[in-house]
Biopython code that builds the backbone (N, CA, C, O; Angstrom):
import numpy as np
from Bio.PDB.StructureBuilder import StructureBuilder

atoms = [
    (1, "MET", "N", (0.814, -1.198, 0.000)),
    (1, "MET", "CA", (0.000, 0.000, 0.000)),
    (1, "MET", "C", (0.856, 1.260, 0.000)),
    (1, "MET", "O", (0.538, 2.245, -0.667)),
    (2, "ASP", "N", (1.932, 1.212, 0.750)),
    (2, "ASP", "CA", (2.821, 2.373, 0.827)),
    (2, "ASP", "C", (3.414, 2.694, -0.547)),
    (2, "ASP", "O", (3.494, 3.858, -0.939)),
    (3, "LYS", "N", (3.825, 1.662, -1.265)),
    (3, "LYS", "CA", (4.397, 1.876, -2.602)),
    (3, "LYS", "C", (3.365, 2.494, -3.545)),
    (3, "LYS", "O", (3.701, 3.322, -4.391)),
    (4, "TYR", "N", (2.118, 2.086, -3.391)),
    (4, "TYR", "CA", (1.041, 2.612, -4.233)),
    (4, "TYR", "C", (0.862, 4.117, -4.014)),
    (4, "TYR", "O", (0.752, 4.881, -4.973)),
    (5, "VAL", "N", (0.835, 4.530, -2.761)),
    (5, "VAL", "CA", (0.674, 5.958, -2.453)),
    (5, "VAL", "C", (1.830, 6.763, -3.035)),
    (5, "VAL", "O", (1.618, 7.807, -3.651)),
    (6, "HIS", "N", (3.043, 6.277, -2.840)),
    (6, "HIS", "CA", (4.208, 6.997, -3.369)),
    (6, "HIS", "C", (4.206, 7.011, -4.901)),
    (6, "HIS", "O", (4.604, 8.000, -5.517)),
    (7, "PHE", "N", (3.760, 5.922, -5.503)),
    (7, "PHE", "CA", (3.637, 5.876, -6.960)),
    (7, "PHE", "C", (2.654, 6.948, -7.437)),
    (7, "PHE", "O", (2.952, 7.699, -8.366)),
    (8, "VAL", "N", (1.498, 7.016, -6.806)),
    (8, "VAL", "CA", (0.479, 8.000, -7.194)),
    (8, "VAL", "C", (1.016, 9.420, -7.039)),
    (8, "VAL", "O", (0.832, 10.253, -7.926)),
    (9, "TYR", "N", (1.671, 9.695, -5.933)),
    (9, "TYR", "CA", (2.225, 11.039, -5.735)),
    (9, "TYR", "C", (3.268, 11.363, -6.805)),
    (9, "TYR", "O", (3.334, 12.490, -7.297)),
    (10, "ARG", "N", (4.077, 10.368, -7.159)),
    (10, "ARG", "CA", (5.119, 10.602, -8.163)),
    (10, "ARG", "C", (4.515, 10.896, -9.535)),
    (10, "ARG", "O", (4.906, 11.863, -10.188)),
    (11, "VAL", "N", (3.566, 10.070, -9.976)),
    (11, "VAL", "CA", (3.022, 10.262, -11.333)),
    (11, "VAL", "C", (2.136, 11.499, -11.434)),
    (11, "VAL", "O", (2.029, 12.091, -12.508)),
    (12, "THR", "N", (1.502, 11.896, -10.342)),
    (12, "THR", "CA", (0.629, 13.069, -10.412)),
    (12, "THR", "C", (1.410, 14.381, -10.417)),
    (12, "THR", "O", (0.829, 15.438, -10.665)),
    (13, "ARG", "N", (2.696, 14.335, -10.152)),
    (13, "ARG", "CA", (3.517, 15.552, -10.248)),
    (13, "ARG", "C", (3.516, 16.114, -11.670)),
    (13, "ARG", "O", (3.692, 17.315, -11.874)),
    (14, "ASP", "N", (3.316, 15.233, -12.647)),
    (14, "ASP", "CA", (3.334, 15.647, -14.053)),
    (14, "ASP", "C", (1.951, 15.990, -14.605)),
    (14, "ASP", "O", (1.825, 16.313, -15.786)),
    (15, "PHE", "N", (0.921, 15.924, -13.776)),
    (15, "PHE", "CA", (-0.423, 16.272, -14.235)),
    (15, "PHE", "C", (-0.476, 17.774, -14.523)),
    (15, "PHE", "O", (0.312, 18.543, -13.972)),
    (16, "PRO", "N", (-1.402, 18.188, -15.382)),
    (16, "PRO", "CA", (-1.518, 19.621, -15.686)),
    (16, "PRO", "C", (-1.784, 20.448, -14.423)),
    (16, "PRO", "O", (-2.474, 20.003, -13.506)),
    (17, "LYS", "N", (-1.231, 21.639, -14.397)),
    (17, "LYS", "CA", (-1.394, 22.519, -13.233)),
    (17, "LYS", "C", (-2.865, 22.837, -12.962)),
    (17, "LYS", "O", (-3.261, 22.999, -11.807)),
    (18, "GLU", "N", (-3.673, 22.927, -14.017)),
    (18, "GLU", "CA", (-5.091, 23.239, -13.805)),
    (18, "GLU", "C", (-5.842, 22.094, -13.118)),
    (18, "GLU", "O", (-6.980, 22.272, -12.682)),
    (19, "GLU", "N", (-5.210, 20.926, -13.022)),
    (19, "GLU", "CA", (-5.818, 19.781, -12.333)),
    (19, "GLU", "C", (-5.361, 19.661, -10.876)),
    (19, "GLU", "O", (-5.711, 18.699, -10.193)),
    (20, "LEU", "N", (-4.588, 20.628, -10.406)),
    (20, "LEU", "CA", (-4.069, 20.563, -9.035)),
    (20, "LEU", "C", (-5.182, 20.355, -8.013)),
    (20, "LEU", "O", (-5.024, 19.574, -7.074)),
    (21, "TYR", "N", (-6.303, 21.046, -8.188)),
    (21, "TYR", "CA", (-7.425, 20.916, -7.252)),
    (21, "TYR", "C", (-8.516, 20.001, -7.796)),
    (21, "TYR", "O", (-9.600, 19.914, -7.219)),
    (22, "GLY", "N", (-8.240, 19.330, -8.884)),
    (22, "GLY", "CA", (-9.176, 18.389, -9.492)),
    (22, "GLY", "C", (-8.638, 16.974, -9.384)),
    (22, "GLY", "O", (-8.538, 16.415, -8.292)),
    (23, "ALA", "N", (-8.293, 16.400, -10.532)),
    (23, "ALA", "CA", (-7.861, 15.001, -10.590)),
    (23, "ALA", "C", (-6.621, 14.734, -9.735)),
    (23, "ALA", "O", (-6.531, 13.688, -9.094)),
    (24, "THR", "N", (-5.672, 15.660, -9.719)),
    (24, "THR", "CA", (-4.447, 15.453, -8.932)),
    (24, "THR", "C", (-4.786, 15.287, -7.460)),
    (24, "THR", "O", (-4.384, 14.313, -6.823)),
    (25, "SER", "N", (-5.521, 16.238, -6.936)),
    (25, "SER", "CA", (-5.893, 16.217, -5.525)),
    (25, "SER", "C", (-6.763, 15.008, -5.192)),
    (25, "SER", "O", (-6.548, 14.353, -4.173)),
    (26, "GLN", "N", (-7.735, 14.712, -6.034)),
    (26, "GLN", "CA", (-8.649, 13.601, -5.777)),
    (26, "GLN", "C", (-7.930, 12.254, -5.800)),
    (26, "GLN", "O", (-8.180, 11.397, -4.952)),
    (27, "LEU", "N", (-7.043, 12.069, -6.767)),
    (27, "LEU", "CA", (-6.316, 10.806, -6.865)),
    (27, "LEU", "C", (-5.378, 10.630, -5.679)),
    (27, "LEU", "O", (-5.301, 9.546, -5.101)),
    (28, "ARG", "N", (-4.676, 11.676, -5.322)),
    (28, "ARG", "CA", (-3.784, 11.599, -4.159)),
    (28, "ARG", "C", (-4.570, 11.310, -2.882)),
    (28, "ARG", "O", (-4.169, 10.470, -2.077)),
    (29, "ARG", "N", (-5.683, 12.005, -2.701)),
    (29, "ARG", "CA", (-6.500, 11.814, -1.503)),
    (29, "ARG", "C", (-7.034, 10.387, -1.425)),
    (29, "ARG", "O", (-7.005, 9.770, -0.360)),
    (30, "ALA", "N", (-7.520, 9.861, -2.550)),
    (30, "ALA", "CA", (-8.071, 8.506, -2.565)),
    (30, "ALA", "C", (-6.994, 7.469, -2.269)),
    (30, "ALA", "O", (-7.223, 6.540, -1.495)),
    (31, "ALA", "N", (-5.819, 7.624, -2.881)),
    (31, "ALA", "CA", (-4.731, 6.666, -2.655)),
    (31, "ALA", "C", (-4.260, 6.704, -1.206)),
    (31, "ALA", "O", (-4.011, 5.660, -0.602)),
    (32, "LEU", "N", (-4.138, 7.897, -0.653)),
    (32, "LEU", "CA", (-3.706, 8.031, 0.737)),
    (32, "LEU", "C", (-4.759, 7.470, 1.686)),
    (32, "LEU", "O", (-4.421, 6.896, 2.722)),
    (33, "SER", "N", (-6.021, 7.633, 1.340)),
    (33, "SER", "CA", (-7.118, 7.129, 2.160)),
    (33, "SER", "C", (-7.106, 5.603, 2.262)),
    (33, "SER", "O", (-7.532, 5.046, 3.274)),
    (34, "VAL", "N", (-6.626, 4.935, 1.232)),
    (34, "VAL", "CA", (-6.562, 3.468, 1.255)),
    (34, "VAL", "C", (-5.722, 3.014, 2.441)),
    (34, "VAL", "O", (-6.182, 2.216, 3.257)),
    (35, "ILE", "N", (-4.510, 3.509, 2.541)),
    (35, "ILE", "CA", (-3.616, 3.056, 3.604)),
    (35, "ILE", "C", (-3.994, 3.642, 4.961)),
    (35, "ILE", "O", (-3.869, 2.960, 5.979)),
    (36, "LEU", "N", (-4.453, 4.887, 4.995)),
    (36, "LEU", "CA", (-4.809, 5.496, 6.281)),
    (36, "LEU", "C", (-5.986, 4.792, 6.937)),
    (36, "LEU", "O", (-5.975, 4.578, 8.150)),
    (37, "ASN", "N", (-6.998, 4.429, 6.163)),
    (37, "ASN", "CA", (-8.137, 3.704, 6.732)),
    (37, "ASN", "C", (-7.756, 2.286, 7.125)),
    (37, "ASN", "O", (-8.270, 1.757, 8.111)),
    (38, "TYR", "N", (-6.869, 1.671, 6.372)),
    (38, "TYR", "CA", (-6.379, 0.341, 6.731)),
    (38, "TYR", "C", (-5.661, 0.398, 8.078)),
    (38, "TYR", "O", (-5.910, -0.428, 8.956)),
    (39, "ILE", "N", (-4.774, 1.370, 8.234)),
    (39, "ILE", "CA", (-4.020, 1.514, 9.483)),
    (39, "ILE", "C", (-4.959, 1.802, 10.649)),
    (39, "ILE", "O", (-4.820, 1.217, 11.723)),
    (40, "GLU", "N", (-5.909, 2.700, 10.436)),
    (40, "GLU", "CA", (-6.856, 3.031, 11.497)),
    (40, "GLU", "C", (-7.647, 1.797, 11.925)),
    (40, "GLU", "O", (-7.815, 1.555, 13.120)),
    (41, "GLY", "N", (-8.128, 1.024, 10.973)),
    (41, "GLY", "CA", (-8.892, -0.172, 11.287)),
    (41, "GLY", "C", (-8.061, -1.243, 11.960)),
    (41, "GLY", "O", (-8.553, -1.958, 12.833)),
    (42, "PHE", "N", (-6.806, -1.358, 11.562)),
    (42, "PHE", "CA", (-5.920, -2.367, 12.136)),
    (42, "PHE", "C", (-5.728, -2.148, 13.628)),
    (42, "PHE", "O", (-5.564, -3.107, 14.382)),
    (43, "ASP", "N", (-5.747, -0.894, 14.056)),
    (43, "ASP", "CA", (-5.485, -0.554, 15.450)),
    (43, "ASP", "C", (-6.731, -0.626, 16.333)),
    (43, "ASP", "O", (-6.629, -0.477, 17.551)),
    (44, "ARG", "N", (-7.883, -0.847, 15.748)),
    (44, "ARG", "CA", (-9.127, -0.884, 16.527)),
    (44, "ARG", "C", (-9.323, -2.257, 17.157)),
    (44, "ARG", "O", (-8.875, -3.272, 16.624)),
    (45, "ARG", "N", (-9.990, -2.270, 18.285)),
    (45, "ARG", "CA", (-10.213, -3.526, 18.999)),
    (45, "ARG", "C", (-11.547, -4.180, 18.640)),
    (45, "ARG", "O", (-11.689, -5.401, 18.716)),
    (46, "LYS", "N", (-12.509, -3.370, 18.254)),
    (46, "LYS", "CA", (-13.826, -3.919, 17.919)),
    (46, "LYS", "C", (-13.841, -4.381, 16.469)),
    (46, "LYS", "O", (-13.456, -3.642, 15.563)),
    (47, "LYS", "N", (-14.287, -5.602, 16.267)),
    (47, "LYS", "CA", (-14.284, -6.220, 14.944)),
    (47, "LYS", "C", (-15.107, -5.431, 13.925)),
    (47, "LYS", "O", (-14.685, -5.276, 12.779)),
    (48, "LEU", "N", (-16.274, -4.932, 14.331)),
    (48, "LEU", "CA", (-17.121, -4.186, 13.393)),
    (48, "LEU", "C", (-16.454, -2.890, 12.944)),
    (48, "LEU", "O", (-16.604, -2.477, 11.794)),
    (49, "VAL", "N", (-15.723, -2.253, 13.845)),
    (49, "VAL", "CA", (-15.007, -1.025, 13.490)),
    (49, "VAL", "C", (-13.877, -1.362, 12.519)),
    (49, "VAL", "O", (-13.627, -0.624, 11.566)),
    (50, "GLN", "N", (-13.197, -2.483, 12.769)),
    (50, "GLN", "CA", (-12.134, -2.930, 11.857)),
    (50, "GLN", "C", (-12.700, -3.177, 10.461)),
    (50, "GLN", "O", (-12.134, -2.728, 9.465)),
    (51, "LEU", "N", (-13.804, -3.884, 10.399)),
    (51, "LEU", "CA", (-14.419, -4.199, 9.105)),
    (51, "LEU", "C", (-14.888, -2.943, 8.383)),
    (51, "LEU", "O", (-14.743, -2.834, 7.166)),
    (52, "ASN", "N", (-15.445, -1.999, 9.125)),
    (52, "ASN", "CA", (-15.888, -0.744, 8.517)),
    (52, "ASN", "C", (-14.704, 0.008, 7.909)),
    (52, "ASN", "O", (-14.808, 0.549, 6.808)),
    (53, "SER", "N", (-13.592, 0.042, 8.618)),
    (53, "SER", "CA", (-12.399, 0.720, 8.099)),
    (53, "SER", "C", (-11.883, 0.042, 6.838)),
    (53, "SER", "O", (-11.438, 0.715, 5.908)),
    (54, "LEU", "N", (-11.939, -1.282, 6.802)),
    (54, "LEU", "CA", (-11.508, -2.008, 5.607)),
    (54, "LEU", "C", (-12.433, -1.719, 4.426)),
    (54, "LEU", "O", (-11.976, -1.607, 3.288)),
    (55, "GLU", "N", (-13.729, -1.600, 4.695)),
    (55, "GLU", "CA", (-14.675, -1.268, 3.621)),
    (55, "GLU", "C", (-14.417, 0.132, 3.073)),
    (55, "GLU", "O", (-14.483, 0.351, 1.863)),
    (56, "ILE", "N", (-14.127, 1.068, 3.952)),
    (56, "ILE", "CA", (-13.815, 2.433, 3.511)),
    (56, "ILE", "C", (-12.532, 2.427, 2.691)),
    (56, "ILE", "O", (-12.441, 3.088, 1.656)),
    (57, "SER", "N", (-11.545, 1.679, 3.160)),
    (57, "SER", "CA", (-10.278, 1.557, 2.447)),
    (57, "SER", "C", (-10.505, 0.980, 1.051)),
    (57, "SER", "O", (-9.934, 1.466, 0.075)),
    (58, "TYR", "N", (-11.332, -0.048, 0.960)),
    (58, "TYR", "CA", (-11.628, -0.677, -0.325)),
    (58, "TYR", "C", (-12.362, 0.293, -1.258)),
    (58, "TYR", "O", (-12.084, 0.336, -2.456)),
    (59, "GLY", "N", (-13.285, 1.059, -0.710)),
    (59, "GLY", "CA", (-13.994, 2.058, -1.505)),
    (59, "GLY", "C", (-13.051, 3.119, -2.053)),
    (59, "GLY", "O", (-13.184, 3.544, -3.201)),
    (60, "SER", "N", (-12.102, 3.545, -1.236)),
    (60, "SER", "CA", (-11.104, 4.520, -1.689)),
    (60, "SER", "C", (-10.219, 3.928, -2.775)),
    (60, "SER", "O", (-9.809, 4.626, -3.702)),
    (61, "LEU", "N", (-9.931, 2.649, -2.657)),
    (61, "LEU", "CA", (-9.139, 1.973, -3.683)),
    (61, "LEU", "C", (-9.883, 1.979, -5.016)),
    (61, "LEU", "O", (-9.293, 2.263, -6.058)),
    (62, "LYS", "N", (-11.173, 1.666, -4.982)),
    (62, "LYS", "CA", (-11.985, 1.682, -6.208)),
    (62, "LYS", "C", (-12.020, 3.088, -6.813)),
    (62, "LYS", "O", (-11.939, 3.248, -8.031)),
    (63, "GLU", "N", (-12.138, 4.090, -5.965)),
    (63, "GLU", "CA", (-12.139, 5.477, -6.427)),
    (63, "GLU", "C", (-10.816, 5.809, -7.112)),
    (63, "GLU", "O", (-10.794, 6.427, -8.176)),
    (64, "SER", "N", (-9.721, 5.394, -6.492)),
    (64, "SER", "CA", (-8.409, 5.696, -7.076)),
    (64, "SER", "C", (-8.203, 4.941, -8.390)),
    (64, "SER", "O", (-7.563, 5.462, -9.303)),
    (65, "LYS", "N", (-8.738, 3.716, -8.497)),
    (65, "LYS", "CA", (-8.624, 2.975, -9.756)),
    (65, "LYS", "C", (-9.361, 3.700, -10.878)),
    (65, "LYS", "O", (-8.861, 3.786, -12.000)),
    (66, "TYR", "N", (-10.545, 4.220, -10.575)),
    (66, "TYR", "CA", (-11.258, 4.969, -11.607)),
    (66, "TYR", "C", (-10.481, 6.225, -11.990)),
    (66, "TYR", "O", (-10.400, 6.562, -13.171)),
    (67, "LEU", "N", (-9.914, 6.912, -11.018)),
    (67, "LEU", "CA", (-9.160, 8.133, -11.311)),
    (67, "LEU", "C", (-7.908, 7.839, -12.132)),
    (67, "LEU", "O", (-7.493, 8.672, -12.937)),
    (68, "LEU", "N", (-7.305, 6.677, -11.943)),
    (68, "LEU", "CA", (-6.195, 6.275, -12.812)),
    (68, "LEU", "C", (-6.697, 6.140, -14.250)),
    (68, "LEU", "O", (-6.061, 6.619, -15.189)),
    (69, "HIS", "N", (-7.846, 5.481, -14.409)),
    (69, "HIS", "CA", (-8.445, 5.313, -15.743)),
    (69, "HIS", "C", (-8.789, 6.674, -16.355)),
    (69, "HIS", "O", (-8.487, 6.933, -17.520)),
    (70, "PHE", "N", (-9.410, 7.522, -15.574)),
    (70, "PHE", "CA", (-9.759, 8.871, -16.031)),
    (70, "PHE", "C", (-8.511, 9.615, -16.504)),
    (70, "PHE", "O", (-8.522, 10.274, -17.543)),
    (71, "SER", "N", (-7.444, 9.499, -15.729)),
    (71, "SER", "CA", (-6.189, 10.183, -16.056)),
    (71, "SER", "C", (-5.559, 9.632, -17.327)),
    (71, "SER", "O", (-4.928, 10.373, -18.081)),
    (72, "LEU", "N", (-5.724, 8.348, -17.567)),
    (72, "LEU", "CA", (-5.240, 7.745, -18.810)),
    (72, "LEU", "C", (-6.022, 8.298, -20.002)),
    (72, "LEU", "O", (-5.430, 8.718, -20.996)),
    (73, "VAL", "N", (-7.342, 8.297, -19.899)),
    (73, "VAL", "CA", (-8.196, 8.776, -20.990)),
    (73, "VAL", "C", (-7.920, 10.251, -21.300)),
    (73, "VAL", "O", (-7.911, 10.657, -22.462)),
    (74, "GLU", "N", (-7.698, 11.038, -20.260)),
    (74, "GLU", "CA", (-7.417, 12.469, -20.444)),
    (74, "GLU", "C", (-5.960, 12.735, -20.839)),
    (74, "GLU", "O", (-5.555, 13.878, -21.051)),
    (75, "LYS", "N", (-5.183, 11.649, -20.931)),
    (75, "LYS", "CA", (-3.772, 11.720, -21.327)),
    (75, "LYS", "C", (-2.884, 12.447, -20.311)),
    (75, "LYS", "O", (-1.877, 13.060, -20.665)),
    (76, "TYR", "N", (-3.287, 12.360, -19.040)),
    (76, "TYR", "CA", (-2.437, 12.879, -17.965)),
    (76, "TYR", "C", (-1.431, 11.810, -17.545)),
    (76, "TYR", "O", (-0.389, 12.112, -16.965)),
    (77, "LEU", "N", (-1.763, 10.561, -17.849)),
    (77, "LEU", "CA", (-1.009, 9.404, -17.388)),
    (77, "LEU", "C", (-0.674, 8.525, -18.587)),
    (77, "LEU", "O", (-1.523, 8.297, -19.449)),
    (78, "SER", "N", (0.552, 8.036, -18.641)),
    (78, "SER", "CA", (0.951, 7.141, -19.736)),
    (78, "SER", "C", (0.316, 5.765, -19.548)),
    (78, "SER", "O", (-0.077, 5.392, -18.442)),
    (79, "LYS", "N", (0.226, 5.031, -20.632)),
    (79, "LYS", "CA", (-0.335, 3.667, -20.588)),
    (79, "LYS", "C", (0.487, 2.781, -19.652)),
    (79, "LYS", "O", (-0.075, 1.997, -18.888)),
    (80, "SER", "N", (1.807, 2.902, -19.709)),
    (80, "SER", "CA", (2.652, 2.057, -18.854)),
    (80, "SER", "C", (2.458, 2.398, -17.377)),
    (80, "SER", "O", (2.389, 1.493, -16.545)),
    (81, "ASN", "N", (2.370, 3.683, -17.038)),
    (81, "ASN", "CA", (2.124, 4.048, -15.640)),
    (81, "ASN", "C", (0.728, 3.641, -15.195)),
    (81, "ASN", "O", (0.529, 3.261, -14.042)),
    (82, "TYR", "N", (-0.234, 3.717, -16.099)),
    (82, "TYR", "CA", (-1.583, 3.250, -15.777)),
    (82, "TYR", "C", (-1.551, 1.763, -15.426)),
    (82, "TYR", "O", (-2.135, 1.344, -14.427)),
    (83, "GLU", "N", (-0.874, 0.978, -16.243)),
    (83, "GLU", "CA", (-0.811, -0.468, -16.008)),
    (83, "GLU", "C", (-0.082, -0.796, -14.713)),
    (83, "GLU", "O", (-0.483, -1.708, -13.991)),
    (84, "ILE", "N", (0.982, -0.063, -14.412)),
    (84, "ILE", "CA", (1.705, -0.268, -13.151)),
    (84, "ILE", "C", (0.781, 0.038, -11.971)),
    (84, "ILE", "O", (0.680, -0.752, -11.032)),
    (85, "GLY", "N", (0.112, 1.183, -12.025)),
    (85, "GLY", "CA", (-0.791, 1.577, -10.944)),
    (85, "GLY", "C", (-1.956, 0.622, -10.785)),
    (85, "GLY", "O", (-2.339, 0.282, -9.666)),
    (86, "LEU", "N", (-2.520, 0.189, -11.900)),
    (86, "LEU", "CA", (-3.642, -0.744, -11.857)),
    (86, "LEU", "C", (-3.223, -2.074, -11.240)),
    (86, "LEU", "O", (-3.964, -2.649, -10.442)),
    (87, "LYS", "N", (-2.048, -2.561, -11.603)),
    (87, "LYS", "CA", (-1.551, -3.824, -11.034)),
    (87, "LYS", "C", (-1.386, -3.701, -9.522)),
    (87, "LYS", "O", (-1.789, -4.592, -8.774)),
    (88, "MET", "N", (-0.794, -2.599, -9.077)),
    (88, "MET", "CA", (-0.639, -2.380, -7.630)),
    (88, "MET", "C", (-2.002, -2.343, -6.943)),
    (88, "MET", "O", (-2.198, -2.969, -5.901)),
    (89, "ALA", "N", (-2.939, -1.607, -7.533)),
    (89, "ALA", "CA", (-4.271, -1.471, -6.944)),
    (89, "ALA", "C", (-4.976, -2.822, -6.862)),
    (89, "ALA", "O", (-5.647, -3.113, -5.872)),
    (90, "GLU", "N", (-4.829, -3.636, -7.881)),
    (90, "GLU", "CA", (-5.482, -4.943, -7.859)),
    (90, "GLU", "C", (-4.859, -5.869, -6.821)),
    (90, "GLU", "O", (-5.561, -6.677, -6.214)),
    (91, "GLU", "N", (-3.558, -5.762, -6.613)),
    (91, "GLU", "CA", (-2.908, -6.547, -5.559)),
    (91, "GLU", "C", (-3.404, -6.115, -4.179)),
    (91, "GLU", "O", (-3.643, -6.951, -3.308)),
    (92, "ILE", "N", (-3.557, -4.815, -3.990)),
    (92, "ILE", "CA", (-4.077, -4.304, -2.717)),
    (92, "ILE", "C", (-5.517, -4.766, -2.525)),
    (92, "ILE", "O", (-5.897, -5.184, -1.431)),
    (93, "GLY", "N", (-6.316, -4.691, -3.581)),
    (93, "GLY", "CA", (-7.704, -5.133, -3.509)),
    (93, "GLY", "C", (-7.826, -6.587, -3.094)),
    (93, "GLY", "O", (-8.738, -6.947, -2.350)),
    (94, "ALA", "N", (-6.923, -7.419, -3.565)),
    (94, "ALA", "CA", (-6.939, -8.838, -3.189)),
    (94, "ALA", "C", (-6.625, -9.012, -1.702)),
    (94, "ALA", "O", (-7.139, -9.926, -1.057)),
    (95, "MET", "N", (-5.786, -8.138, -1.166)),
    (95, "MET", "CA", (-5.449, -8.209, 0.262)),
    (95, "MET", "C", (-6.603, -7.723, 1.139)),
    (95, "MET", "O", (-6.829, -8.242, 2.232)),
    (96, "LEU", "N", (-7.327, -6.721, 0.642)),
    (96, "LEU", "CA", (-8.419, -6.164, 1.444)),
    (96, "LEU", "C", (-9.618, -7.098, 1.424)),
    (96, "LEU", "O", (-10.640, -6.803, 2.043)),
]
sb = StructureBuilder()
sb.init_structure("model")
sb.init_model(0)
sb.init_chain("A")
sb.init_seg("    ")
for serial, (resi, resn, name, xyz) in enumerate(atoms, 1):
    if name == "N":
        sb.init_residue(resn, " ", resi, " ")
    sb.init_atom(name, np.array(xyz, "f"), 0.0, 1.0, " ", f" {name:<3s}", serial, name[0])
structure = sb.get_structure()
């Protein structure tokens, strides 16, 4: 998960400046939310709270996967970086 967040931050540095508060911000926020919600849930003692955090983390992962696709279509992201990011996201999804 950590590698995924750093990957997203690295590739979004090259996004258009006008997307700073749009796709760039949304993709970074969604990717960071995946690991932050996972960590928060891991530290909880109540099982239902843990499961809720994992569901939120999974939802953020789905959001970030769509934003990767959106960025590819808008040509903010190269095909190779899209495939790298998608592979990482799918591996994380299998863990969640």
